[in-house]
C-alpha positions as CSV (number, residue, x, y, z in Angstrom):
1,X,59.4,-2.6,54.7
2,X,57.8,-3.3,57.9
3,X,54.5,-1.6,57.0
4,X,54.1,-3.7,53.9
5,X,54.9,-6.9,55.7
6,X,52.3,-6.1,58.3
7,X,49.7,-5.3,55.6
8,X,50.4,-8.6,53.8
9,X,50.1,-10.6,57.0
10,X,46.8,-9.0,57.8
11,X,45.4,-9.8,54.3
12,X,46.6,-13.4,54.5
13,X,44.9,-13.8,57.9
14,X,41.7,-12.3,56.6
15,X,41.7,-14.6,53.6
16,X,42.3,-17.6,55.9
17,X,39.4,-16.7,58.1
18,X,37.1,-16.2,55.1
19,X,38.1,-19.6,53.8
20,X,37.3,-21.2,57.2
21,X,33.7,-19.9,57.2
22,X,31.1,-22.6,56.4
23,X,29.7,-22.5,52.9
24,X,26.2,-20.9,52.8
25,X,23.3,-23.1,51.8
26,X,21.8,-22.0,48.4
27,X,18.1,-21.3,48.3
28,X,16.0,-24.0,46.7
29,X,15.6,-23.5,42.9
30,X,18.2,-20.8,42.6
31,X,20.0,-22.5,39.7
32,X,16.7,-22.8,37.7
33,X,15.8,-19.2,38.3
34,X,19.2,-18.0,37.2
35,X,19.1,-20.1,34.0
36,X,15.6,-18.9,33.2
37,X,16.7,-15.3,33.5
38,X,19.6,-15.9,31.2
39,X,17.3,-17.5,28.6
40,X,15.0,-14.5,28.7
41,X,17.9,-12.1,28.3
42,X,19.2,-14.1,25.3
43,X,15.6,-14.1,23.7
44,X,15.2,-10.3,24.3
45,X,18.6,-9.7,22.7
46,X,17.7,-11.9,19.7
47,X,14.3,-10.3,19.4
48,X,15.8,-6.9,19.5
49,X,18.2,-7.8,16.7
50,X,15.2,-8.9,14.5
51,X,12.6,-6.4,15.5
52,X,14.7,-3.2,15.3
53,X,15.5,-3.8,11.6
54,X,11.9,-4.8,10.9
55,X,10.6,-1.7,12.5
56,X,13.0,0.4,10.4
57,X,11.8,-1.4,7.2
58,X,8.1,-0.8,8.2
59,X,8.8,2.9,8.8
60,X,10.5,3.2,5.4
61,X,7.5,1.3,3.8
62,X,5.0,3.6,5.5
63,X,6.9,6.7,4.3
64,X,7.3,5.3,0.7
65,X,3.6,4.3,0.6
66,X,2.5,7.7,-0.7
67,X,5.7,8.5,-2.6
68,X,4.8,9.0,-6.3
69,X,7.7,7.0,-7.8
70,X,7.1,4.1,-5.4
71,X,3.4,4.1,-6.2
72,X,4.2,4.1,-9.9
73,X,6.5,1.1,-9.3
74,X,3.8,-0.7,-7.4
75,X,1.2,-0.2,-10.2
76,X,3.7,-1.2,-13.0
77,X,4.6,-4.3,-11.0
78,X,1.0,-5.4,-10.8
79,X,0.4,-4.6,-14.4
80,X,3.2,-6.9,-15.4
81,X,2.0,-9.6,-13.0
82,X,-1.5,-9.6,-14.4
83,X,-0.7,-9.4,-18.1
84,X,2.1,-11.9,-17.7
85,X,-0.3,-14.6,-16.7
86,X,-1.8,-17.1,-19.2
87,X,-5.3,-15.7,-18.5
88,X,-6.1,-12.4,-16.9
89,X,-7.1,-12.9,-13.2
90,X,-10.3,-10.8,-13.5
91,X,-13.1,-11.0,-10.9
92,X,-15.6,-9.2,-13.3
93,X,-15.6,-9.7,-17.0
94,X,-17.4,-7.0,-19.0
95,X,-16.8,-4.5,-21.8
96,X,-19.4,-2.0,-20.5
97,X,-18.0,0.6,-18.0
98,X,-21.4,0.7,-16.2
99,X,-21.2,-3.1,-15.5
100,X,-17.7,-2.9,-14.2
101,X,-18.4,0.2,-12.1
102,X,-21.5,-1.4,-10.6
103,X,-19.5,-4.4,-9.6
104,X,-17.0,-2.3,-7.7
105,X,-19.9,-0.3,-6.2
106,X,-21.2,-3.5,-4.7
107,X,-17.8,-4.1,-3.1
108,X,-17.9,-0.6,-1.5
109,X,-15.6,1.2,-3.9
110,X,-16.3,3.8,-6.6
111,X,-14.3,3.9,-9.8
112,X,-14.3,7.0,-12.1
113,X,-16.2,7.3,-15.4
114,X,-13.9,5.3,-17.7
115,X,-14.3,5.0,-21.5
116,X,-15.3,1.7,-23.1
117,X,-12.3,2.0,-25.4
118,X,-9.4,4.2,-26.2
119,X,-8.1,3.7,-29.7
120,X,-7.8,-0.1,-30.3
121,X,-7.8,-0.9,-26.6
122,X,-11.1,-2.0,-25.1
123,X,-12.2,-2.5,-21.5
124,X,-12.5,-6.3,-20.7
125,X,-13.0,-6.4,-17.0
126,X,-11.3,-5.8,-13.6
127,X,-10.5,-7.1,-10.2
128,X,-8.9,-6.0,-6.9
129,X,-5.2,-6.2,-6.7
130,X,-3.1,-6.3,-3.6
131,X,-0.2,-3.9,-3.9
132,X,3.2,-4.5,-2.2
133,X,2.3,-2.0,0.5
134,X,-0.6,-4.3,1.6
135,X,-3.3,-1.9,0.2
136,X,-6.1,-3.1,-2.1
137,X,-6.7,-1.2,-5.4
138,X,-9.5,-1.5,-8.0
139,X,-7.7,-2.5,-11.2
140,X,-9.4,-2.3,-14.7
141,X,-8.0,-4.1,-17.8
142,X,-7.8,-2.7,-21.3
143,X,-6.7,-5.0,-24.1
144,X,-6.0,-4.8,-27.9
145,X,-4.3,-7.3,-30.2
146,X,-0.8,-6.0,-29.4
147,X,-1.1,-3.7,-26.3
148,X,-2.4,-3.7,-22.7
149,X,-3.3,-1.0,-20.3
150,X,-4.2,-0.9,-16.6
151,X,-6.3,1.6,-14.8
152,X,-5.9,1.7,-11.0
153,X,-7.8,3.6,-8.4
154,X,-5.1,4.2,-5.8
155,X,-6.5,3.4,-2.3
156,X,-4.4,6.0,-0.4
157,X,-3.0,9.4,-0.8
158,X,-0.1,10.2,-3.1
159,X,2.5,12.9,-2.4
160,X,2.6,14.8,-5.7
161,X,2.0,18.5,-6.5
162,X,0.4,17.9,-9.9
163,X,-0.1,15.0,-12.3
164,X,2.9,12.7,-12.3
165,X,4.4,10.7,-15.3
166,X,7.3,8.4,-15.3
167,X,8.7,5.1,-16.7
168,X,8.9,2.1,-14.4
169,X,10.0,-1.4,-15.3
170,X,9.7,-0.6,-19.0
171,X,6.2,0.7,-18.7
172,X,4.7,4.2,-19.0
173,X,3.0,5.3,-15.8
174,X,0.8,8.3,-15.2
175,X,-0.8,9.4,-11.9
176,X,-3.6,11.9,-12.1
177,X,-5.9,13.5,-9.5
178,X,-9.6,13.2,-10.0
179,X,-11.2,15.1,-7.1
180,X,-10.0,13.4,-3.9
181,X,-8.8,10.3,-5.7
182,X,-5.6,9.4,-7.6
183,X,-6.0,7.3,-10.7
184,X,-3.0,5.4,-12.1
185,X,-2.7,4.4,-15.7
186,X,0.0,1.9,-16.9
187,X,0.7,0.9,-20.4
188,X,3.6,-0.1,-22.7
189,X,3.4,3.1,-24.7
190,X,3.6,6.7,-23.4
191,X,1.4,7.9,-26.3
192,X,-1.4,5.4,-25.3
193,X,-1.2,6.4,-21.7
194,X,-1.3,10.2,-22.5
195,X,-4.3,9.6,-24.8
196,X,-6.1,7.7,-22.0
197,X,-5.4,10.5,-19.5
198,X,-6.9,13.1,-21.9
199,X,-9.9,10.9,-22.6
200,X,-10.5,10.3,-18.9
201,X,-10.3,14.0,-18.0
202,X,-12.7,14.8,-20.8
203,X,-15.2,12.2,-19.5
204,X,-15.0,13.4,-15.9
205,X,-15.3,17.1,-16.9
206,X,-18.4,16.2,-19.0
207,X,-20.0,14.4,-16.0
208,X,-19.3,17.3,-13.7
209,X,-20.8,19.7,-16.1
210,X,-23.9,17.5,-16.3
211,X,-24.2,17.3,-12.6
212,X,-23.9,21.1,-12.2
213,X,-26.6,21.5,-14.9
214,X,-28.9,19.2,-12.9
215,X,-28.3,21.2,-9.7
216,X,-29.2,24.5,-11.5
217,X,-32.3,23.0,-13.3
218,X,-33.6,21.1,-10.2
219,X,-32.7,22.9,-6.9
220,X,-32.5,20.6,-3.9
221,X,-35.9,21.9,-2.6
222,X,-37.6,20.7,-5.8
223,X,-36.1,17.3,-6.1
224,X,-38.4,15.5,-3.7
225,X,-41.2,15.5,-6.4
226,X,-38.9,14.2,-9.2
227,X,-38.7,10.5,-10.1
228,X,-35.4,9.0,-8.9
229,X,-34.3,8.2,-12.4
230,X,-34.3,11.9,-13.3
231,X,-31.6,12.6,-10.8
232,X,-29.3,9.8,-11.7
233,X,-26.3,11.0,-13.5
234,X,-24.7,8.8,-16.2
235,X,-21.4,7.1,-15.4
């Protein structure tokens, strides 16, 4: 129709006029700036693909850090690592609980009153171990001719209502609260681990009873005149 032919002619004329215009001169360095922006966009896109999954993994790791089954797995893993080596990687070698406790005191950490032996297993030393969640835990070694046991002082909180016991990687694991701390015990036999938990609770209860007796016998106001050794409680 006539209207369409007129519209088509106008558009062809406009296109011809646009093509006849001189080409604009591009600003200096425009190509380099455009390429640089494209590179930054590609880097951000790649970084996002890497960082988002990494952030998700870190969030899961932080959540799992205090989850009792995950803590049990961490301790069992380090127990296997240490006792699977040709020689225990101890930083302090001693069979006396006082000596081992003093060494950890010097490093700025306190360990509970542990027994020198439980059944045939005897204390031989300890070290700091780095757990998979990047925390550092005091680790004490107990050894007999055919069995091994680890005692850990967990360096962070653990989400559990009461004492926790489980099996992890073929080991028996118990987590117990001692005041504000959580102690983990790992061994090959559930009976050995239960015996150690009972022995440790008895030792801690005895120490707390001794400390309460000292407080009753020597009120704070009277302690200034006592020799320092009188106030020292046994480990």
